[in-house]
C-alpha positions in Angstrom: 11.3 -1.4 9.9 10.2 -2.1 6.4 7.4 -0.2 4.6 5.1 -1.8 2.0 2.3 -0.7 -0.3 -0.6 -3.1 -1.0 -3.4 -2.5 -3.6 -6.3 -4.9 -3.9 -10.0 -5.0 -4.9 -12.8 -7.5 -4.3 -11.2 -9.8 -6.8 -7.8 -10.0 -5.0 -4.5 -8.4 -4.6 -3.1 -6.6 -7.7 0.1 -5.0 -6.4 2.4 -5.3 -3.4 5.7 -3.6 -3.2 8.4 -3.2 -0.5 9.0 0.6 -0.8 11.7 0.7 1.9 14.3 0.4 -0.9 12.9 3.5 -2.6 13.2 5.6 0.5 15.0 4.0 3.5 13.9 6.7 5.9 10.3 5.5 5.6 10.0 4.0 9.1 7.1 6.0 10.5 3.7 6.4 9.0 3.5 10.2 9.2 6.7 10.6 7.2 5.6 7.9 4.7 2.2 9.6 4.2 3.9 13.0 3.7 6.2 11.5 1.1 3.4 9.6 -0.7 1.1 12.6 -0.8 3.8 14.6 -2.6 5.5 16.5 0.2 9.3 16.4 0.2 11.2 15.1 3.2 14.6 16.7 3.8 16.5 13.6 2.9 14.3 12.4 0.1 15.7 12.1 -3.4 13.4 13.8 -5.9 13.8 11.0 -8.5 12.5 8.4 -6.1 9.6 10.5 -4.9 8.5 10.9 -8.5 8.9 7.2 -9.3 6.7 6.2 -6.3 4.3 9.1 -6.8 3.5 8.0 -10.3 2.7 4.5 -9.2 0.5 5.8 -6.4 -1.3 8.1 -8.8 -2.0 5.3 -11.2 -3.4 3.1 -8.6 -5.7 5.9 -7.3 -6.9 6.5 -10.8 -7.6 2.8 -11.3 -9.6 2.8 -8.1 -11.5 5.9 -9.0 -12.5 4.7 -12.5 -13.3 1.1 -11.4 -15.3 1.9 -8.3 -17.5 -1.2 -8.7 -14.4 -3.3 -7.7 -14.0 -1.5 -4.3 -10.2 -0.9 -4.6 -8.1 -0.2 -1.5 -4.6 1.1 -1.3 -2.7 0.8 2.0 0.7 1.6 3.4 1.9 -0.7 6.2 5.1 -1.3 8.1 6.6 -4.6 9.1 9.6 -5.9 11.0 12.9 -5.9 9.1 13.0 -9.7 9.0 9.9 -9.9 6.8 10.8 -10.2 3.1 8.8 -9.3 0.0 8.5 -13.0 -0.7 7.0 -13.6 2.8 4.4 -11.0 2.1 3.6 -12.4 -1.3 3.2 -15.9 0.1 0.9 -14.5 2.8 -1.4 -12.6 0.3 -1.4 -15.5 -2.1 -2.2 -18.2 0.5 -4.7 -16.3 2.7 -5.7 -13.1 1.0 -8.6 -12.2 3.3 -6.5 -12.6 6.4 -3.9 -10.4 4.9 -6.5 -7.7 4.0 -8.0 -7.8 7.5 -4.6 -7.4 9.1 -3.5 -4.6 6.7 -6.8 -2.8 7.4 -6.3 -3.0 11.2 -2.6 -2.1 11.2 -1.9 -0.1 8.0 -2.7 3.4 6.9 -5.2 3.8 4.0 -4.2 5.9 0.9 -7.4 4.8 -1.0 -10.3 3.3 0.8 -14.0 3.2 -0.3 -16.6 1.1 1.3 -20.0 1.8 -0.3 -21.1 -1.4 1.5 -19.8 -3.2 4.6 -16.1 -3.9 4.4 -15.5 -5.6 1.1 -14.4 -9.2 1.2 -12.1 -10.7 -1.4 -14.0 -13.2 -3.6 
């Protein structure tokens, strides 16, 4: 399994990354969330945790200080055959379909819906 992070707002996707390469043991959501929240897994290299943690923190801060844009940050897994380029083609060609699927199948790290579920404009 591969693990991705996706960050978007009501204006579209801002960031997508295949984080499997940063920590190959991220194959289950509970382990991934523990790692992303700052807990250390037994096999996790500290340098990689810090690298990813800084990115997550920056995205959460951006979402907090730009609340009018309804940012969302999700973690989701995919089959090994799905590449980063496949995901980027998907989010570029049908962003709302991608958002809907990620919301249903992913795990939120930042999610605020002051209104009904936000739609990408």
